[in-house]
N, C-alpha and C positions, 0 to 999 in steps of 0.2 A: 420590698422596701420596708424598713422598720417604721412602725407607727410612732408619731411624736405627740399625739394628743392624749397624754396620760399624766396623772399625778401619782407620786409614790406616797402611799398612806401606810406604809409598813411601820411596825412598832420597833422599838429598840432591839438590837440583836443580842443583848445580854439581860433580858428581862424575863419574868415568868410567863409573860404573854407574847414572847418573841414570835414574829412571823412576818410574812410578806403579803401585801395586798396592794392592788393598783386600781385607780379610778380612771376610766376612759371617758372622753367627752367629745361632743360635736363642737367643732370650732365655730359654727355659725349660730346655733341656738343655745348651746351650753348644756343640753340634755346629757346626762351621764349614766354610766353603769359601772359597777364594781366587779372586779374579779373575785373569785372565791378566796377566802383567807387560807393561806398555806402556812402551817406552823413550822417554825424553825426549832427543831428539837434540841440541838446543841445549845442554842441560846437560852431555851427554857430551862434546861438543866443547869446552865451557868447561873441563871437568875435565882433558882432555888438554892444553889450552893452559896451564892453571894448573900442571900437572906439568912441562911443558917450560919454562915461564917461571921456575919456581922456581930453575932452575940459573943464570939470568942475572938479576942485580940489576935492571937497567933494565926488563926485561920483566915483572918481578914486579908493578909498578904496573899494567901493562896487563892482567895476569891478574885482578887484583882488579876492574877495570872490567868485564871480560867476565863475571865472576861475578855482579856486580850486574845485568848485562844478562840473564843466564839466570834469575835469581831474579824479575826483573820480568815476564818473559813466562811464568813457570811457573804463575802463578795461574789463568789462563784454560785452559792446557793440563791442569792438574790437575782443574779443574771439568768439562772435557770428558771426561777419562778416568773420573771418578767417575760421570758420567751414563751413560756406556757400560757401566761395571761394574754399575751398578744395574739397567740394562735387562737385562743377562745374568742377574743374580741374582734378579730379580723372580719368575720362575716357581717358584723353589725355596722361597720364603717367603710366608707369609700373615700379615696383621695381625688379631689377635683383637679383636673389638669389645667383649668383656667386660673383659679386663685390659689392653688396648691394647699388648700385646707382639707383636713379630715372632717367629713360630715357624716351624720347618722342617716338612717333610712328616711326619716321624715323630711330632711332637707335635701334629699338626693332626687334628681330628675333622671330616671333610667332611660327615657327616650333620647336624651341628648348626652348621656354619660357625663354629666357635670352637676354641680350643685344648682339649686333653684335660682340663686342670684346670677350665676354665670349663664344659665340657660336663658333667663330673662334678658340679660345683657346682650347675648348673642342674637336673640330674636329681635331686640331693639336695633342692633347694629345692622342686621340683614334687612330690616324694613326702612332704614334710614336712606334718604335720597342721596345720590352721588354728589350733587352740587351743594349740599348744605354745609354749614360750618361745623366746628368741632362739637361732637356729641349731640347735635341736633337731630331730631327724628321727625318723621312725618306727622307725629302727634303734637309737635310744637315744644316738647320737653327737651331738657338738656341733661347731659351726663356730668356728674361732678368731676372737675379737673383733678381733684386730689385722690379719690378712690374709684372713679368711673362707675359709680352707682347711678342708675337712671333717676333723675330728679322727679320729685312729686310736686314741685312748685315751691315757692317761698324763697326767702333770702339765703337760708342756711341748708346745707345738705343734711338730710334726715339720718344718714348713716354715720358720717364722721364729723359733722358740725362745721364744715368748711364754709366760709362766707363767700357765696357765689356771686354776690353783687359787687364786691370790692375788686378793683383792678390794681390797687396799690396797697402797700403796707408800710408801716413805720418801723424804723430800727429801734429796739428797746434800749440800746446803749446810748445813741447820740440823737435820736429823734428825726433823722432825715427821712423823707418819703422816697420809696423805691418801688419799682415795678413788682407785681405779685410773684413773678417767676424768679426773682433774684435770690441767690443762695447765700450771698455775702454782702455786707454793707460796703458801698463804694467809698465811704468816708472813714469809717473806723475799723472795717474788716470783720465785724461781728458776724458769726455764722448763724443762719436760720435753720 
């Protein structure tokens, strides 16, 4: 499965410093690592030609043509560089089957083959009594109805900011009070 936890930090394809580099990150804690910079020689040559041709009006048209040539060949070179960077980064990241996020080794629980948050959540769910209400555990805490993170107490969820004490919400368009679960206003049709 292709990794999705990366940012493209490559330089322009028709510059003297043209090349490809990608930054991979943990979707839980944000810790990141960068792939090695892979120079794009065709783009670098184009960048030098463009700088040289800028001094001469007649050659300026030729430099624009070489720039388009470098951009045209850059797509396949970038895809190849990305595949190589993903292969190098794959041992550092795991995909959690619970939350579907790519996490680094620091956020990975190898005993449960899931991220730390999902491992804690599954431990909390397994310790919950069968007759208790939604998200309640034997410790008396509740899980957030919005993100299912175990609550640390308090009115708001520490993970997503959900107001756990409120059972109703107001429509921002017309002001009517609706149940927290409502997806649309019953008076004006505003979507939440």
